[in-house]
C-alpha positions as CSV (number, residue, x, y, z in Angstrom):
1,M,65.5,8.2,75.5
2,L,61.9,8.1,73.2
3,S,61.9,4.5,74.7
4,Y,61.0,5.1,78.3
5,R,57.6,5.4,79.5
6,H,56.3,6.5,82.7
7,A,53.3,4.3,82.8
8,F,55.3,1.3,84.2
9,H,56.7,3.0,87.4
10,A,53.7,5.0,88.0
11,G,52.8,5.6,91.5
12,N,56.1,3.9,92.8
13,H,57.7,5.0,95.9
14,A,59.9,7.7,93.4
15,D,56.6,9.2,92.8
16,V,55.8,9.3,95.8
17,L,58.6,11.9,96.9
18,K,58.7,13.2,93.8
19,H,54.7,14.9,93.7
20,L,55.0,15.3,97.5
21,V,57.6,18.1,97.1
22,L,56.2,19.1,94.2
23,V,53.1,19.8,96.2
24,A,54.5,21.5,98.7
25,I,56.3,23.5,96.2
26,G,53.2,24.8,95.0
27,R,51.0,25.1,97.9
28,H,54.0,27.8,99.2
29,L,53.8,29.0,95.5
30,A,50.6,30.4,95.8
31,T,50.4,31.5,99.3
32,K,51.0,34.9,97.3
33,P,48.8,36.5,94.9
34,A,51.1,37.3,92.7
35,P,50.5,34.9,89.4
36,F,53.1,31.6,88.5
37,W,54.4,29.7,85.9
38,I,54.9,25.9,86.4
39,I,57.4,24.6,83.6
40,D,57.8,20.4,83.1
41,T,60.8,19.5,80.8
42,H,59.3,15.7,80.8
43,A,56.1,15.9,81.4
44,G,55.1,12.4,80.5
45,A,51.2,11.4,79.6
46,G,49.7,13.5,82.2
47,R,47.4,10.9,83.8
48,Y,47.8,7.0,84.0
49,A,45.4,3.8,84.6
50,L,46.7,1.9,87.3
51,E,44.9,-0.7,85.7
52,S,46.3,-0.7,82.3
53,D,49.2,-3.8,81.0
54,H,51.8,-0.7,81.7
55,A,51.4,-0.8,85.3
56,Q,50.2,-4.3,85.5
57,K,53.3,-5.2,84.4
58,L,55.4,-4.4,87.5
59,G,52.9,-3.0,89.8
60,E,55.3,-0.6,91.2
61,W,52.0,1.8,92.2
62,R,51.3,-1.1,95.0
63,D,54.8,-0.1,97.2
64,G,54.4,3.2,96.2
65,I,51.0,4.6,96.4
66,G,49.5,1.0,97.8
67,R,51.2,1.4,101.1
68,L,49.4,5.0,101.1
69,W,45.9,4.6,100.1
70,D,44.2,3.8,103.5
71,C,46.8,5.0,105.9
72,A,45.6,7.1,108.9
73,D,47.2,10.2,110.7
74,L,49.3,10.7,108.3
75,P,51.4,14.3,108.1
76,P,49.8,16.9,106.6
77,A,52.4,17.3,103.6
78,A,51.5,13.7,103.0
79,V,47.8,14.0,103.2
80,D,47.6,17.2,101.0
81,Y,49.4,14.7,98.2
82,L,46.8,12.1,98.8
83,E,44.0,14.7,98.5
84,Q,45.4,15.0,95.0
85,V,45.6,11.3,93.9
86,K,42.2,10.8,95.6
87,S,40.8,13.4,93.9
88,L,41.4,11.8,90.7
89,N,39.9,8.3,92.2
90,P,36.5,9.7,93.2
91,D,34.8,6.6,94.0
92,G,37.5,5.4,96.7
93,R,39.4,3.0,94.5
94,L,42.6,3.1,93.4
95,R,42.8,2.8,89.7
96,H,44.2,6.0,88.6
97,Y,47.3,7.6,89.6
98,P,47.8,11.7,88.1
99,G,51.1,12.4,86.8
100,S,53.1,16.0,87.6
101,P,51.0,17.8,85.1
102,W,47.8,16.6,86.5
103,I,48.7,17.7,89.9
104,A,50.4,21.0,88.7
105,R,47.3,21.5,87.0
106,C,45.2,21.1,89.9
107,L,47.3,23.5,92.1
108,L,46.9,26.5,89.6
109,R,44.9,29.6,90.1
110,E,43.0,31.3,87.4
111,G,46.1,33.6,86.3
112,D,48.5,30.8,87.0
113,R,50.1,29.0,83.6
114,L,51.6,25.6,83.0
115,R,53.9,24.7,80.2
116,L,54.5,21.0,79.4
117,F,57.5,19.6,77.1
118,E,57.4,15.8,76.0
119,M,59.3,14.2,72.9
120,H,57.7,10.5,73.4
121,S,54.9,10.7,70.7
122,T,52.6,8.3,72.4
123,D,52.6,10.7,75.1
124,T,52.6,14.0,74.2
125,R,49.1,12.5,72.3
126,L,47.9,11.4,75.5
127,L,49.3,14.8,77.4
128,Q,47.4,16.8,74.8
129,E,44.0,14.7,75.2
130,C,44.3,15.1,79.2
131,F,44.7,19.1,78.7
132,A,42.2,19.3,76.2
133,G,40.2,22.7,76.5
134,A,42.2,24.1,79.0
135,G,43.5,26.7,76.8
136,R,46.0,29.5,77.1
137,Q,46.0,28.1,80.7
138,V,48.2,24.9,79.8
139,V,50.4,24.8,76.4
140,V,51.4,21.5,75.5
141,T,54.7,21.1,73.4
142,A,55.6,17.8,71.7
143,G,59.8,18.2,71.8
144,D,63.2,18.6,73.7
145,G,62.6,19.6,77.1
146,F,66.0,20.9,77.9
147,A,65.4,23.4,74.9
148,G,61.9,24.2,75.7
149,L,62.9,25.4,79.2
150,K,65.8,27.6,77.5
151,G,63.5,29.1,75.3
152,I,60.9,29.9,78.2
153,L,63.1,32.0,80.8
154,P,62.7,34.3,82.6
155,P,58.8,33.3,82.7
156,P,56.7,36.8,82.2
157,P,55.7,36.8,86.1
158,R,59.2,36.2,87.0
159,R,58.2,33.8,89.0
160,A,57.8,30.0,88.2
161,R,58.7,26.4,89.2
162,G,60.1,24.0,86.8
163,R,61.0,20.5,87.5
164,I,63.3,18.4,85.2
165,D,62.9,14.6,85.0
166,P,64.6,13.0,82.3
167,S,64.6,9.3,82.2
168,Y,68.2,9.2,82.1
169,E,68.9,5.9,80.3
170,T,71.4,7.5,78.6
171,R,74.6,8.6,80.7
172,G,74.1,11.8,78.2
173,D,70.6,13.2,80.3
174,Y,72.5,13.5,83.6
175,T,75.2,16.2,81.9
176,A,72.1,17.4,80.2
177,V,70.5,18.1,83.9
178,V,73.8,19.7,84.7
179,H,73.8,22.3,81.5
180,S,70.2,23.1,81.5
181,L,70.7,24.3,84.8
182,Q,73.6,26.3,84.6
183,D,71.9,28.1,81.6
184,A,68.5,28.3,84.0
185,L,70.1,30.2,86.6
186,K,72.1,32.5,84.0
187,R,68.5,33.6,82.8
188,F,66.3,33.1,85.6
189,A,68.0,33.1,89.0
190,T,65.7,33.8,91.4
191,G,63.3,30.6,89.9
192,T,62.7,27.6,91.6
193,Y,64.1,24.4,90.0
194,A,63.2,20.4,91.4
195,V,65.7,18.3,89.7
196,W,64.0,14.7,90.1
197,Y,67.0,11.7,90.2
198,P,67.7,8.3,90.4
199,L,69.2,6.0,93.2
200,L,71.8,4.1,91.2
201,A,75.2,2.3,91.6
202,K,76.2,4.0,88.2
203,P,78.9,6.6,88.7
204,E,77.4,9.1,86.8
205,A,74.2,8.5,89.5
206,R,76.5,8.9,92.6
207,Q,77.8,12.2,90.8
208,L,74.9,14.2,90.3
209,P,73.9,15.4,93.4
210,E,77.4,17.1,93.9
211,R,77.5,18.5,90.6
212,L,74.7,20.1,91.6
213,K,75.2,21.6,94.4
214,N,78.6,22.9,92.7
215,L,76.3,25.3,90.3
216,G,76.6,27.9,92.6
217,A,72.8,28.6,93.4
218,A,71.9,30.9,96.8
219,S,70.3,28.3,98.2
220,W,69.3,24.4,97.5
221,L,67.8,21.1,99.5
222,D,68.6,17.7,98.3
223,V,66.8,15.3,99.8
224,T,66.9,11.5,99.3
225,L,64.0,8.8,100.0
226,S,66.2,4.7,99.6
227,V,63.3,1.9,100.9
228,R,65.5,-0.7,100.6
229,A,69.4,-1.4,100.8
230,P,71.5,-1.5,97.4
231,A,71.6,-5.0,95.5
232,R,75.0,-5.9,96.1
233,D,75.3,-6.9,92.4
234,G,74.8,-3.7,92.1
235,F,71.9,-3.0,89.9
236,G,68.1,-1.7,90.4
237,M,67.2,1.5,91.6
238,H,67.1,1.6,95.7
239,G,65.2,4.9,95.9
240,S,65.9,8.0,94.6
241,G,65.9,12.2,95.3
242,M,64.6,15.5,94.8
243,F,67.0,17.9,94.4
244,V,65.7,21.8,94.6
245,I,67.4,25.2,93.7
246,N,66.2,28.2,95.6
247,P,63.4,26.2,97.6
248,P,60.5,27.6,99.4
249,W,61.6,28.2,102.8
250,T,58.9,26.0,104.6
251,L,60.2,23.2,102.2
252,E,62.6,22.1,105.1
253,K,60.2,21.9,107.9
254,T,57.7,20.2,106.0
255,L,60.5,17.8,104.8
256,N,61.7,17.1,108.6
257,E,57.9,16.4,109.5
258,T,57.2,13.9,107.1
259,L,59.8,11.8,106.0
260,P,60.0,9.4,108.8
261,T,56.9,8.5,107.6
262,L,57.0,7.9,104.6
263,A,60.6,5.9,105.2
264,A,58.8,3.6,107.2
265,L,55.5,3.1,104.9
266,L,57.3,2.5,101.8
267,A,60.6,0.7,103.4
268,Q,61.2,-2.8,101.7
269,D,63.8,-3.8,103.8
270,T,66.0,-2.8,106.8
271,G,67.7,-0.7,104.4
272,A,65.2,2.1,104.4
273,H,66.4,5.4,105.4
274,H,66.3,9.3,104.1
275,T,68.1,11.7,104.2
276,L,68.1,16.0,103.6
277,V,70.7,18.6,103.0
278,S,70.3,21.9,102.3
279,R,72.6,25.5,102.2
280,S,70.4,28.8,103.0
281,N,71.6,32.2,101.6
């Protein structure tokens, strides 16, 4: 788990889906005057240089954010997400990509708070440098995000969005996600929880969405974006999903308006498609 570095994958198709959803949730939280917290269990480095050796090695951003960079006539939610990326590239050249913590910080108001957890020592240091001078609004903790989420719930304002996004390098990560959410719903049943997961052939990956649906949450939304057909040999990630517990009531409509465009722009073969299912209380 500690060997994973998101810098190799920053800005790829999975980040596009993930961060578009997170921006939409953050915007909805900010429509009410009461303060809210954003809690990130696997925060990463905060921001990424796309010209770095890590990002250039796989170049996944070219088939992700790179395909949206110069697009016109995007749906409003995609425009909003793209603006967050452009704010980190003021000269108009796509050279930097914001991680989830950076995007979250851009959505905060004065009374809102950001709580970040990261286990990888290098990424923890980069994350601390990224938010140096942020004061009490942003707290970076080096350690297990699953344990951190348990210790922080319920948050003082009783309004929060948690993001759970482990590396899924081990089978245990899938079980840890389910157990963490079980506990989170007991401690703070009304919180919004956004879980990213990969679309892979391995059984634990295929079973995760159903396990999340069976947690008994009052409402949930499950969205997937596949950019290509699964490989015949069963290897590789052909897409990803976001499972959102207690989603904003506006999110389903937003995604229905946005997903067809994303699927078309990010398609790598004719197997590209999207799905969206939900349950409301």
